[in-house]
Every structure is written in structure tokens, then in C-alpha cells.
Phi, psi and omega in degrees: 000139181267139179262144181244152178255137179298132180300316182299315179297321178293320183296315183269351176079018180226160177260068181274348181263031182300129183279137179268101183286349179290343182262030180291151178283131176290325176204155179246136177271124184301329185273355183262157176255152186227151180280176179298314181296318180294318178296320179296317179296320179294318181281348179076033181231169177286148182296332177294330181290334178304319181294328174290323178294324180297320184264009180298134186284323184275321183217077182288146177278120181294143179209169172218160179257147177289173183298333178284356175064019179246312185277134177269136178232156179233139175281144181300320180294327177292320179294318179297314181295321181292322182289324182278341181283000000 
């Protein structure tokens, strides 16, 4: 798996976007939807990396947009399947 660097951290030259791994999800419910931050914590990656996973050419992370067409959400079953693959 390839690791990505947050654009913002690269731009300012500091690692201010350090992810807090202590807030990992103990479990994901398949029928529930999750935000970008929640999905990143479950997968153990930075939230900026989620956007790279969405646009990955070989194995994109499935997502859907809320009715306001701005917020990206992830289904729990998709996150579980992506993490185990």
C-alpha cells in the first residue's frame, strides 16, 4: 500500500495534521454511514488520504454524497470490505 502525504502539511512544512490513533473505532456497523474523519480513523489513515483512496484508479473506495451534495459519506459495509481486502 502506498502512503500519501497531506497537501496542507507539505505546503506549510509542518506535521500539524497528525492523526490521533487513540480515537480509532472499535467496530463499524455495516448499516450505518460514516463521515470522512470517521472513515479515516477506522482505516487508520489521515483524513486527507481518504480523498486519494476515493480517486485511486485500481481500487477506489466507494462513497456517496449526502442530499446537500457537499458532504461525502461512506457505508459501513464498504469500509469493512475495503479494510479486509
